N, C-alpha and C positions, 0 to 999 in steps of 0.2 A: 494665482492659478487660473488658467484659461482652458475651458473644455471646448475643443474643436469638434469632437464627435461624441455624441451621447449613446449609451446603450438603451434600446427601446424594447427589448424582449421581455416576455413574461413566461413563467413556467408552464409547460404543456399540460401537466396534471398536478392536481393538488396533492400535498403530502398525505392528507387524510384518505383520499381515494386510493393512492398507492398502498398505504398502510393496510387498509381494510382488505384490499384484494390479496395482498401478500399473506396476511394472516389466515385467510381462508385457504390458500394454497398449501401453506405449511400444515394446517390442521388436517387437510386431506392426506398428505404424506404421513403425518404422525399416526393417523388412524388406519390407513390402507397399505402402507409399505410399498412393496414392489409394484403391486397392481395399480396403486394410485400414481406412482411415478410414471408408469407407462401410459396411463389414461391422460395425465396432464401433458406428457410429451406429444401424444397423438392429437390432443385437443388444441394445444398452443403452438406446437411447432410442426405438426403433421409428420412426425418422425417416430417410427416404431419398428426398429430392426429386431432381428431374432434375439440379439443380446446387445445391450448398451455397452457392456464391457468388451473391449477388444481382447482377443486371445493373443498369446505370444506370437503365433504364426501370422495372425493378421497384422500385428505391429511390425514384424520383420518384413512382411510383404510391402507394407506401406512405406517403410523406411527405404527399402530397396528401389521403390519407384521414384524416389526423389532424386533429381539430378545431382551428380557428384559435386558440382560447384556450389549448389545450394547447401548441401550437407557440410561442405567445408566452411561456408559462410556462417552457418549456424554454430559449428564447432568453434570458429574464431570468436564469435560473440560470447559464447559460453565460457571460453577460456578467460576473457576479460572480466566477466562477471564473477567467475570463480576466484580469480586472483584478488579482486578487491574484497569479496566477501571473506576470503581466508585471512586477508590482512586485518579486516575489521574484527573477525573472531579472535585473532591473536591479541587484541587489546582487552579482551574480557578475561580477567584472571580470577581464580578462586582466591579467597582471602582468609587469613586467620591472624588475629591480633590479641595480645595479652593486655587488656585494658587497665587492670590493676593486678598485683601479684596473685596468681592463682585463678583468675577469671579469663577464660579464653572464648572469644566471640569470632564467628567466621561466617562466610557465605560460600555457597557452591553454585556454579552455573550448570543447570541440567536442561538438556534439550527436551522439548515436547515430544511425546511418544509418536503421535500420528497427526497428520495434517491433510486437509482437503484443499487442493489448489484449483480455483476456478479460473479458467482461461477463456476470456470472452471471444465471441465470434460475431455473427450478425453481419454488419456492414463490411467489416474487414477481418481477415484471419489474423488474430493477434499473436503471432508466433513468439514475439519477444516476451510476452507475459509468462510463457512457459519457463523461460530462463529465470525470470525475476522471482518466481514463486517456487517452482519445483527445485531448481538448482540451489537457490539460497537456503531452502529448508534442508536439503541434503548436506550442504556445507556446514550448517549449524549442528548437524548430528541427529536430525529427525529420523527415527527408525523406519517409518512407513508413510508413504505419500500416495494419496489418491488424487488423480487429476481428471477434471472434466472439461470438455469443450463442446459447443454445439456443432452440428453438421453444417457444411457449406454446400449449397446447391444439392442437397440430398445425399451427400457422401462425407466421410470423415475428411477433415482438412489435413492433407498429407504432410505439409511442412510443419504444422502445429504438432501433429502426432509425433513426427520425427524429433522435434525439439523436446517434447515431453519425455520421449524414450531416452534420448541422449542425456537429458538432465537427470535421469535416474528415477522416474516415476515408477512406483510399484504396481499401480493399477491405472489404466487409462479407460475412461468412459466417454462415449460420444453422446453427450446429452447436455442441454443448456438450461438457462433460466432458473427460476425459483426452485423448480423440482430437482435440479441438480444440487443446488446448495442444501436444500432440506434433506435430500437423500444422504449426502455426506455427513451432515451434522447430526441427524437423528438416527441414521442407520435404517436398514430394511432387512428382509429375510436373507438377502444375498450380499449386502454391503455393510461392513462393520462401521459403527459411528466413529468419527475422528474427534480429536481433542481441540482442533483449531481449524478455522476456515480463513483462507486468504485469497487475495486476488481482486482485480477491478471488475466492473460490470455496469449494467445500466441501472436505472433508478430502482427497479424491482429487485435486482440482485443485491444492491446496497441495502435496501429495506429488509430483505430476508436476513442478511447478516446482522442488521441491527436488532431484529426481533429474536434471533437465535442466540445473541450474545448473552452469556451467562450459562447457558447449556453447553456452549462451546466458546472458545476464545476467538477473537477476530484480529486482523491486522489494523484496519481503520475503515472508516466509511468514506468512500470516494464518490464524488459527484462528477459532473462533466469536467473534462480537462480544462485547465486554465493556463494562459501564457501572458506574461508581462515582459515588455522590453523597456529598459531604461536607457535612453540615448542622449548624447550631446552632439556638438558640432563635428566630432570626429567620425561619426557614424554616417552611413549612406542609406538612402531611401530604399534601394533595391533589396538590400540585405534585411532591413527591418520588415518590409512588407512580406518578403519570403518567409521570414521566421514567424511572423504573426499568422499567416495563412497556413503554414505548415502544421500548426496546432489547431487552427479553426476547422480544418478538414476532419477532425475527429468526430464532430457531430454538430447538428444545427443549433445546439445550446451551449457551445464551448466558448467561454469568454476570452477575448484577446484585447489587451490594453497596451497602449504606448504612453509612457511618461517621458516627455521630451523637454530638453532644456533649450531648444532652438525652434522658434515658431516656424521659420521658413522650412526647416527639415520636416516638422510635423505635418505641415500642409502638403509637402511633396510626397510624404508617405501615403496620405489619403488618396492622392492621384495615382500613385504607383500600385496600391492595392487594387484599385479599380482596373488598372491595365492588366495586372497579373490574373485577375479573375476572368479575363476574356480568353486566357489560354490554359489555365489550370484545369487538369482533367477532373478534379474533385470540386470544381467551382459550385456545383449544385448544392453541396453541403457547406463548404467554406464560405460561400457568398452569403448564405442565410445566417450563418454564425456571425459573420462580420457585420452584416446589416443590423441584426438584432442585438448582438452582445459585444460588438467592438466599441472601443473607446479610445480617444486620443486626447491627452491632457498635456498642456504646456505649463511648466513650473519655472520658477525664477532661480533656483539654486539646487545643488546636489543635496543639501540638507533637507529641502522641501521634498525632493524626489524620494529620499530615503524614508522620510516620515510617512509619506503617502504609501510607499511600498509596504512598510510594516503594518500600516492600518489595513490595507487590502489583503495582505498575507496570501499571495497567490501561490499556486502549486509550482509553476516554473517561472523563474525570473532570470532573464538574460540581461547582462550588463555590457552595453556597447558604448563605453565612454573612454575618455583619455586615461583614466586611472581606475580600472576595475577593482584593484586591491582595496581602494577606499571603501567600496561597498561591502566587500568581504569582511572587513574589520568592523562594520557598523550595522549591517542589516541583521535582524533577529527573527523575523517571521516569514518563513518561506518553506516550500517543500524541497526544492533543489535550486542551486545557483549555477549559472553558466557565465563564466568570466571571459570576456573578450570576444572578438569576431571570429577567432579561430575555432571556437566550439559552438554548439547550438543544442536546442532541446532534442532534436532527432537523434543526435549522438547518445544522449542519455536514455532516450526511449528504446533504442535498438541495440547498441553495440559497445559503448565505451567502458561500461563496467559498473557504474552507479545504478541503483535500483530505480525503476520507473513507477513503482506503486507508491504514490505520494499523497499528502493531505491536500484537500480542496476545501472550498467554502470556508475559508479563514481558519481551518483546523491547524494550520501551521503555527498558530499562536500557542498551541499546547502539545503538539506531537510532531515527530518526524515521520519519514516514510518507512516502508518495509526494508528490513535488513536482517542480518543473522540474529541480532539481539532480540528481535520480535519472536523468534522461535525458541528462545531460551528463558527458563525460569531462574531467577536469582533468588535462592532460598537461604535462610540463615540457620545457624546452629549455635549452641553454647555448651560449655562444660566448666566445672569448677573443681578446685581442690577442696578437701573438707574444711580447711581453715577459711578459704575464701567464701565457701557456702555459708558458714556461720556469720561472717561479716556482712555479706549481702542480705542474708535473712533477717538480721537485726534491723537494718534500715527498711527492708521490705515490709516487715511486720508493722512497724509504726505507720508507714505509708498506706498499707491496707486498712488499718484501723481508721485513718482519716476518712476513707471512702466507705467504711462500714461493710467491707467485704470480708466477713469473718472466716469464710472458708479459705479465701486466699491467704488471710493472716495465718491460719493454722498450717498451711503448707510451708510458710516461712518459719514459723515457730518450731515445727517438727525438726527442721534442719538445724536450727539454732540449738535445740536441746540435744540433738544427736551428735553434732559435729563440733561444738565449741562453746565459748563464752561470748555473750553479746558484746558488741562494741559499747564503750561508754557514751 
C-alpha cells in the first residue's frame, strides 16, 4: 500500500466542548419551553418570526411561488424515493409460526406514531433531506410528522418548504439547530413531543440527538459526509476528481479518499483535482476539505482495496472498476454503494430513490442508513393452547428454579396445575 496524499485535518471543536454546550441548550428548552426556544433562536440564529410554525396559507403561498419546473423536479425525485421505499416496505411481513403443537409465536410491524424530521440548511438548502425523512416516514405509515428547517437569508427556504409539504409533513416549522431538535423531542406549550427524531445536521444537531436518545428514538448519528472511490485502470481521472469534489463541497471537514489500483491514475487524479478546484464554484469549501481530509492510496489488488474499504467503512463508496459486481458481492461495511461509472453519489443524494441519510465515522460496521424499517417497530406476541401451556410450563418451572426466580416459577406452576399434567 502506498499513500500518495495524506489527510492532515483535525476536528474544529472537541466532543467535550460540543457536548457541554448542547447539554446546556437542551436544559434551557426543557425548563423554558416555547420561550426558551424563541430566546435560543434569537440568540443563535437572529431569527424570531411571529410564529415558527407556518400556517397552511403560508405553506400554500410558498409552494405557489416555486417555479413550476422546480416543483416537477421535486415531484420526480419524490416519486423515485416513494417507489423504492414502498418496495422496501413490501419486504417487511408480519409473521406467525406454530413452533410446537399449540404454541404460536409471531411478530407484527407497527409504525412509530409521530416523528420529528430535521432538514438542515445553513450553507445549502437541503431540499432532498425533506424527501428522505418526511416522505419515507409517511410511506412507513407514521401518523404525524413534524418538520423543521432553518431560515435561509432571513426567510423560509421556499424549495425546502415545498418539498416538505409535497412529502406530507403535518407541521412545518422554520427553525434550526439544537433548539429545533429539542423542541420536537421534548415538546413545548405549542408543540407536542414526538416519538422519534431523524435527519442529518451539523455536530451540534448530531450531539443533541445523541443526548436525547432514550427519551426519543433516533435514526443514527451522522458526522461530516464521506466519499470513497475505488478505481482501477478502467477509470478516468476527470470522473474520479469530479466525484470526490462533489462530496467534499458538503463542508470543510468532509473526508474524500481514493483507493486506486493504478499509480499513474492516482497521480493524475491529484493533478485533476487541483485543476477542477480552479473552476469549481464551491472550491472555497471543497478545496479546504480536500487539503485537510483528502487521501489517495495505491493498493496492489482488489482484495487489498476491499479489505481497506471495509476497515474504513465509509458512508458513500463508488466502484469505478472493470467488475463492480465483484465488490457488491464482497464488501460488508458501507452506507451506500454506487456501482459503475453510470451512477454516482449525487444521484443517491438527490434523486435516484435510495435514502441519503447514511452512517458515517465507521458506523457502517453495525448499522445501515435511514429507510422505512427505521420507522417501524417489530414487536412479538405469543399464545398457547391449554395443553401446550402445561407442557411449556413444566420446562419453564424447572428452568426458573435453576435461576431461583421463585415468582417466575409460580407463574409456570400455576398453568401446569390449571391446564394439565407435567411432562415426564
